ZAMAR-905665 format. One record per atom (N, C-alpha, C): x, y negated, z; atom name; residue number from 1; residue in three letters. Coordinates in Angstrom, 1 decimal. Layout:
REM ZAMAR-905665
REC     xx     yy     zz name resi resn
REC      X      Y      Z   CA  NUM  ALA
...
REM end
This chain:
REM ZAMAR-905665
REC     xx     yy     zz name resi resn
REC    1.2   -2.4   -6.2    N    1  MET
REC    1.9   -1.2   -5.9   CA    1  MET
REC    1.3   -0.5   -4.7    C    1  MET
REC    1.3    0.8   -4.8    N    2  SER
REC    0.8    1.6   -3.7   CA    2  SER
REC    1.8    1.7   -2.5    C    2  SER
REC    1.4    2.2   -1.4    N    3  LYS
REC    2.3    2.4   -0.2   CA    3  LYS
REC    3.4    3.3   -0.6    C    3  LYS
REC    3.0    4.4   -1.4    N    4  LEU
REC    4.0    5.4   -1.8   CA    4  LEU
REC    5.0    4.7   -2.7    C    4  LEU
REC    4.6    3.9   -3.6    N    5  ASP
REC    5.5    3.2   -4.5   CA    5  ASP
REC    6.5    2.3   -3.7    C    5  ASP
REC    5.9    1.6   -2.8    N    6  ASP
REC    6.7    0.7   -1.9   CA    6  ASP
REC    7.8    1.5   -1.2    C    6  ASP
REC    7.4    2.7   -0.6    N    7  LEU
REC    8.4    3.5    0.1   CA    7  LEU
REC    9.4    4.1   -0.9    C    7  LEU
REC    9.0    4.4   -2.1    N    8  CYS
REC   10.0    5.0   -3.0   CA    8  CYS
REC   11.0    3.9   -3.4    C    8  CYS
REC   10.6    2.7   -3.5    N    9  VAL
REC   11.6    1.6   -3.7   CA    9  VAL
REC   12.6    1.6   -2.6    C    9  VAL
REC   12.1    1.6   -1.4    N   10  LYS
REC   12.9    1.6   -0.2   CA   10  LYS
REC   13.9    2.8   -0.2    C   10  LYS
REC   13.4    4.0   -0.5    N   11  TYR
REC   14.2    5.2   -0.5   CA   11  TYR
REC   15.3    5.1   -1.6    C   11  TYR
REC   14.9    4.6   -2.8    N   12  ALA
REC   15.9    4.5   -3.9   CA   12  ALA
REC   17.0    3.6   -3.4    C   12  ALA
REC   16.7    2.5   -2.8    N   13  LYS
REC   17.8    1.6   -2.3   CA   13  LYS
REC   18.7    2.3   -1.3    C   13  LYS
REC   18.1    3.1   -0.4    N   14  GLU
REC   18.9    3.8    0.6   CA   14  GLU
REC   19.8    4.8   -0.1    C   14  GLU
REC   19.3    5.5   -1.1    N   15  LEU
REC   20.1    6.5   -1.9   CA   15  LEU
REC   21.2    5.8   -2.7    C   15  LEU
REC   20.9    4.7   -3.3    N   16  GLU
REC   21.9    4.0   -4.0   CA   16  GLU
REC   23.0    3.5   -3.1    C   16  GLU
REC   22.7    3.1   -1.9    N   17  GLY
REC   23.7    2.8   -0.9   CA   17  GLY
REC   24.6    3.9   -0.5    C   17  GLY
REC   24.1    5.1   -0.8    N   18  LEU
REC   24.9    6.3   -0.5   CA   18  LEU
REC   25.7    6.8   -1.8    C   18  LEU
REC   25.6    6.0   -2.8    N   19  GLY
REC   26.3    6.3   -4.1   CA   19  GLY
REC   25.6    7.3   -5.0    C   19  GLY
REC   24.3    7.5   -4.7    N   20  GLU
REC   23.5    8.5   -5.5   CA   20  GLU
REC   22.9    7.8   -6.7    C   20  GLU
REC   22.9    8.5   -7.8    N   21  LYS
REC   22.2    8.1   -9.0   CA   21  LYS
REC   20.8    8.6   -8.8    C   21  LYS
REC   19.8    7.8   -8.7    N   22  VAL
REC   18.4    8.2   -8.3   CA   22  VAL
REC   17.6    8.6   -9.5    C   22  VAL
REC   17.0    9.7   -9.4    N   23  ASP
REC   16.0   10.2  -10.4   CA   23  ASP
REC   14.6    9.8   -9.8    C   23  ASP
REC   14.1    8.7  -10.2    N   24  ALA
REC   12.9    8.1   -9.6   CA   24  ALA
REC   11.7    9.0   -9.6    C   24  ALA
REC   11.5    9.8  -10.7    N   25  LYS
REC   10.4   10.8  -10.8   CA   25  LYS
REC   10.6   11.9   -9.7    C   25  LYS
REC   11.8   12.4   -9.6    N   26  LEU
REC   12.0   13.4   -8.6   CA   26  LEU
REC   11.9   12.8   -7.2    C   26  LEU
REC   12.4   11.6   -6.9    N   27  LEU
REC   12.2   11.0   -5.6   CA   27  LEU
REC   10.8   10.8   -5.3    C   27  LEU
REC   10.0   10.4   -6.2    N   28  ARG
REC    8.5   10.2   -5.9   CA   28  ARG
REC    7.9   11.6   -5.6    C   28  ARG
REC    8.2   12.6   -6.3    N   29  ALA
REC    7.7   14.0   -6.1   CA   29  ALA
REC    8.1   14.5   -4.7    C   29  ALA
REC    9.3   14.3   -4.3    N   30  VAL
REC    9.8   14.7   -3.0   CA   30  VAL
REC    9.1   13.9   -1.9    C   30  VAL
REC    9.0   12.6   -2.1    N   31  ALA
REC    8.3   11.8   -1.1   CA   31  ALA
REC    6.8   12.2   -1.0    C   31  ALA
REC    6.2   12.5   -2.1    N   32  LYS
REC    4.8   12.9   -2.1   CA   32  LYS
REC    4.6   14.3   -1.4    C   32  LYS
REC    5.6   15.2   -1.6    N   33  ALA
REC    5.6   16.5   -0.9   CA   33  ALA
REC    5.8   16.4    0.6    C   33  ALA
REC    6.3   15.3    1.1    N   34  CYS
REC    6.4   15.1    2.5   CA   34  CYS
REC    5.1   14.8    3.2    C   34  CYS
REC    4.1   14.5    2.4    N   35  GLY
REC    2.8   14.3    2.9   CA   35  GLY
REC    2.7   13.0    3.8    C   35  GLY
REC    1.7   13.0    4.7    N   36  PRO
REC    1.5   11.9    5.5   CA   36  PRO
REC    2.6   11.5    6.5    C   36  PRO
REC    3.6   12.4    6.7    N   37  SER
REC    4.6   12.1    7.6   CA   37  SER
REC    5.4   10.9    7.3    C   37  SER
REC    5.5   10.6    6.0    N   38  ILE
REC    6.3    9.4    5.6   CA   38  ILE
REC    5.7    8.1    6.0    C   38  ILE
REC    4.4    8.1    6.4    N   39  TYR
REC    3.7    6.9    6.8   CA   39  TYR
REC    3.7    6.7    8.3    C   39  TYR
REC    4.2    7.6    9.0    N   40  ARG
REC    4.2    7.5   10.5   CA   40  ARG
REC    5.7    7.3   11.0    C   40  ARG
REC    5.9    6.3   11.8    N   41  ALA
REC    7.2    5.8   12.1   CA   41  ALA
REC    8.1    7.0   12.6    C   41  ALA
REC    7.7    7.7   13.6    N   42  ASP
REC    8.5    8.8   14.1   CA   42  ASP
REC    8.7    9.9   13.2    C   42  ASP
REC    7.6   10.4   12.5    N   43  ALA
REC    7.7   11.5   11.6   CA   43  ALA
REC    8.4   11.2   10.3    C   43  ALA
REC    8.6   10.0   10.0    N   44  SER
REC    9.3    9.6    8.8   CA   44  SER
REC   10.8    9.8    8.9    C   44  SER
REC   11.2   10.1   10.1    N   45  LEU
REC   12.7   10.2   10.3   CA   45  LEU
REC   13.0   11.7   10.6    C   45  LEU
REC   14.2   12.1   10.3    N   46  VAL
REC   14.7   13.4   10.6   CA   46  VAL
REC   15.7   13.2   11.8    C   46  VAL
REC   15.5   13.9   12.9    N   47  ALA
REC   16.4   13.9   14.1   CA   47  ALA
REC   17.4   15.0   13.9    C   47  ALA
REC   18.5   14.8   13.2    N   48  VAL
REC   19.5   15.8   13.0   CA   48  VAL
REC   20.3   16.2   14.2    C   48  VAL
REC   20.1   15.5   15.3    N   49  THR
REC   20.8   15.9   16.5   CA   49  THR
REC   20.0   16.9   17.3    C   49  THR
REC   18.7   17.1   16.9    N   50  ASP
REC   17.8   18.0   17.6   CA   50  ASP
REC   17.8   19.3   16.9    C   50  ASP
REC   18.4   20.4   17.5    N   51  PRO
REC   18.4   21.7   16.8   CA   51  PRO
REC   17.0   22.2   16.4    C   51  PRO
REC   16.0   21.9   17.1    N   52  LYS
REC   14.6   22.3   16.8   CA   52  LYS
REC   14.2   21.7   15.5    C   52  LYS
REC   14.5   20.4   15.4    N   53  GLU
REC   14.1   19.6   14.2   CA   53  GLU
REC   14.9   20.1   12.9    C   53  GLU
REC   16.2   20.4   13.1    N   54  VAL
REC   17.0   20.9   12.0   CA   54  VAL
REC   16.4   22.3   11.6    C   54  VAL
REC   16.0   23.1   12.5    N   55  ASN
REC   15.5   24.4   12.2   CA   55  ASN
REC   14.1   24.3   11.5    C   55  ASN
REC   13.3   23.3   11.9    N   56  ARG
REC   12.1   23.0   11.2   CA   56  ARG
REC   12.3   22.6    9.7    C   56  ARG
REC   13.3   21.8    9.5    N   57  VAL
REC   13.7   21.3    8.2   CA   57  VAL
REC   14.1   22.6    7.3    C   57  VAL
REC   14.9   23.4    8.0    N   58  LYS
REC   15.4   24.6    7.3   CA   58  LYS
REC   14.2   25.5    6.9    C   58  LYS
REC   13.3   25.8    7.9    N   59  ARG
REC   12.2   26.7    7.7   CA   59  ARG
REC   11.1   26.1    6.8    C   59  ARG
REC   10.7   24.9    7.1    N   60  ASN
REC    9.5   24.3    6.4   CA   60  ASN
REC    9.8   23.7    5.1    C   60  ASN
REC   11.1   23.2    4.9    N   61  PHE
REC   11.4   22.6    3.6   CA   61  PHE
REC   12.3   23.5    2.8    C   61  PHE
REC   13.5   23.8    3.4    N   62  CYS
REC   14.5   24.6    2.6   CA   62  CYS
REC   14.0   25.9    2.2    C   62  CYS
REC   13.4   26.6    3.1    N   63  MET
REC   12.9   28.0    2.9   CA   63  MET
REC   11.5   28.0    2.2    C   63  MET
REC   10.6   27.4    2.9    N   64  ALA
REC    9.2   27.4    2.4   CA   64  ALA
REC    9.0   26.7    1.0    C   64  ALA
REC    9.6   25.5    0.9    N   65  LYS
REC    9.4   24.7   -0.3   CA   65  LYS
REC   10.4   25.0   -1.4    C   65  LYS
REC   11.7   25.0   -1.0    N   66  LEU
REC   12.7   25.2   -2.0   CA   66  LEU
REC   13.0   26.7   -2.3    C   66  LEU
REC   12.5   27.6   -1.5    N   67  GLY
REC   12.6   29.0   -1.7   CA   67  GLY
REC   14.0   29.6   -1.4    C   67  GLY
REC   14.7   28.9   -0.5    N   68  LEU
REC   16.0   29.4    0.0   CA   68  LEU
REC   15.9   30.4    1.0    C   68  LEU
REC   16.9   31.2    1.2    N   69  LYS
REC   17.0   32.2    2.3   CA   69  LYS
REC   17.6   31.7    3.5    C   69  LYS
REC   17.4   32.3    4.6    N   70  ASP
REC   18.0   31.9    5.9   CA   70  ASP
REC   19.4   32.5    5.9    C   70  ASP
REC   20.3   31.8    5.3    N   71  THR
REC   21.7   32.3    5.2   CA   71  THR
REC   22.6   31.1    5.7    C   71  THR
REC   23.9   31.5    5.9    N   72  PRO
REC   24.9   30.5    6.3   CA   72  PRO
REC   25.0   29.4    5.2    C   72  PRO
REC   24.8   29.7    3.9    N   73  LYS
REC   24.9   28.7    2.9   CA   73  LYS
REC   23.8   27.7    3.0    C   73  LYS
REC   22.6   28.1    3.5    N   74  THR
REC   21.5   27.1    3.7   CA   74  THR
REC   21.9   26.2    4.8    C   74  THR
REC   22.4   26.7    5.9    N   75  ALA
REC   22.8   25.9    7.0   CA   75  ALA
REC   24.0   25.0    6.6    C   75  ALA
REC   24.9   25.5    5.8    N   76  GLU
REC   26.0   24.7    5.3   CA   76  GLU
REC   25.5   23.5    4.5    C   76  GLU
REC   24.5   23.8    3.6    N   77  GLY
REC   24.0   22.7    2.8   CA   77  GLY
REC   23.3   21.6    3.6    C   77  GLY
REC   22.6   22.0    4.6    N   78  ILE
REC   22.0   21.0    5.5   CA   78  ILE
REC   23.1   20.2    6.2    C   78  ILE
REC   24.1   20.9    6.7    N   79  ASP
REC   25.3   20.2    7.3   CA   79  ASP
REC   25.9   19.2    6.3    C   79  ASP
REC   26.1   19.6    5.0    N   80  ASP
REC   26.6   18.7    4.0   CA   80  ASP
REC   25.8   17.5    3.9    C   80  ASP
REC   24.5   17.6    3.8    N   81  VAL
REC   23.6   16.5    3.7   CA   81  VAL
REC   23.7   15.6    4.9    C   81  VAL
REC   23.7   16.2    6.1    N   82  LYS
REC   23.9   15.4    7.3   CA   82  LYS
REC   25.1   14.5    7.3    C   82  LYS
REC   26.2   15.1    6.8    N   83  LYS
REC   27.5   14.3    6.7   CA   83  LYS
REC   27.4   13.2    5.6    C   83  LYS
REC   26.8   13.6    4.5    N   84  LYS
REC   26.7   12.6    3.4   CA   84  LYS
REC   25.8   11.4    3.8    C   84  LYS
REC   24.7   11.7    4.5    N   85  TYR
REC   23.7   10.7    4.9   CA   85  TYR
REC   24.0   10.4    6.3    C   85  TYR
REC   25.1    9.7    6.5    N   86  ASN
REC   25.7    9.5    7.9   CA   86  ASN
REC   25.1    8.2    8.5    C   86  ASN
REC   23.9    7.8    8.2    N   87  LYS
REC   23.3    6.7    8.9   CA   87  LYS
REC   22.6    7.2   10.1    C   87  LYS
REC   22.5    6.3   11.0    N   88  ARG
REC   21.8    6.6   12.3   CA   88  ARG
REC   20.4    7.1   12.2    C   88  ARG
REC   19.6    6.3   11.4    N   89  ARG
REC   18.2    6.7   11.1   CA   89  ARG
REC   18.1    7.3    9.8    C   89  ARG
REC   17.8    8.6    9.7    N   90  LYS
REC   17.7    9.3    8.5   CA   90  LYS
REC   16.2    9.4    8.0    C   90  LYS
REC   15.9    8.8    6.9    N   91  LEU
REC   14.6    8.8    6.4   CA   91  LEU
REC   14.3   10.2    5.8    C   91  LEU
REC   13.1   10.8    6.2    N   92  ARG
REC   12.8   12.2    5.8   CA   92  ARG
REC   12.8   12.4    4.3    C   92  ARG
REC   12.2   11.5    3.6    N   93  ALA
REC   12.1   11.7    2.1   CA   93  ALA
REC   13.5   11.6    1.5    C   93  ALA
REC   14.4   10.7    2.0    N   94  VAL
REC   15.7   10.6    1.5   CA   94  VAL
REC   16.5   11.9    1.8    C   94  VAL
REC   16.4   12.3    3.0    N   95  PHE
REC   17.1   13.5    3.5   CA   95  PHE
REC   16.6   14.7    2.6    C   95  PHE
REC   15.4   14.9    2.4    N   96  TYR
REC   14.8   16.0    1.6   CA   96  TYR
REC   15.3   15.8    0.1    C   96  TYR
REC   15.3   14.6   -0.4    N   97  TYR
REC   15.8   14.4   -1.8   CA   97  TYR
REC   17.2   14.9   -1.9    C   97  TYR
REC   18.1   14.5   -0.9    N   98  LEU
REC   19.5   15.0   -0.9   CA   98  LEU
REC   19.6   16.5   -0.8    C   98  LEU
REC   18.7   17.1   -0.1    N   99  LEU
REC   18.7   18.6    0.0   CA   99  LEU
REC   18.3   19.2   -1.3    C   99  LEU
REC   17.3   18.6   -2.0    N  100  VAL
REC   17.0   19.1   -3.3   CA  100  VAL
REC   18.1   19.0   -4.3    C  100  VAL
REC   18.8   17.9   -4.3    N  101  LYS
REC   20.0   17.7   -5.2   CA  101  LYS
REC   21.1   18.7   -4.8    C  101  LYS
REC   21.4   18.8   -3.5    N  102  ARG
REC   22.5   19.6   -3.0   CA  102  ARG
REC   22.2   21.1   -3.4    C  102  ARG
REC   21.0   21.5   -3.3    N  103  PHE
REC   20.7   22.9   -3.7   CA  103  PHE
REC   20.3   23.1   -5.1    C  103  PHE
REC   20.3   22.0   -5.9    N  104  LYS
REC   19.9   22.1   -7.3   CA  104  LYS
REC   18.5   22.7   -7.5    C  104  LYS
REC   17.6   22.2   -6.8    N  105  LYS
REC   16.2   22.7   -6.8   CA  105  LYS
REC   15.2   21.7   -7.4    C  105  LYS
REC   15.6   20.8   -8.2    N  106  ALA
REC   14.7   19.8   -8.8   CA  106  ALA
REC   13.6   20.5   -9.5    C  106  ALA
REC   13.8   21.6  -10.1    N  107  SER
REC   12.8   22.3  -10.9   CA  107  SER
REC   11.6   22.7  -10.0    C  107  SER
REC   11.7   22.7   -8.7    N  108  VAL
REC   10.6   23.0   -7.8   CA  108  VAL
REC    9.5   21.8   -8.0    C  108  VAL
REC   10.0   20.6   -8.3    N  109  PHE
REC    9.2   19.5   -8.3   CA  109  PHE
REC    8.8   19.0   -9.7    C  109  PHE
REC    9.0   19.8  -10.7    N  110  LYS
REC    8.7   19.4  -12.1   CA  110  LYS
REC    7.4   20.1  -12.5    C  110  LYS
REM end
């Protein structure tokens, strides 16, 4: 298995622990879209307590990748995912997968 495949197994277990039914194909596509960040310890995590990081997630993923607008609904969706994924260390690919599901934007990765 490749490094990406190994990480996807890890991500799927994390999502299952949150009660999510995992779409493996979508998860792999989201992880791949994260690029090299998933292979670096610090970059593979989302620091949701850092407003600058949350803003980057909103701009670079929610708006640029998912095509969302900078509205209160976007911020609300990010907050919903932060609450759902209430573990201390939030894996970037898992966080992004949950955002894709929350905003019903799986079609972006098909």
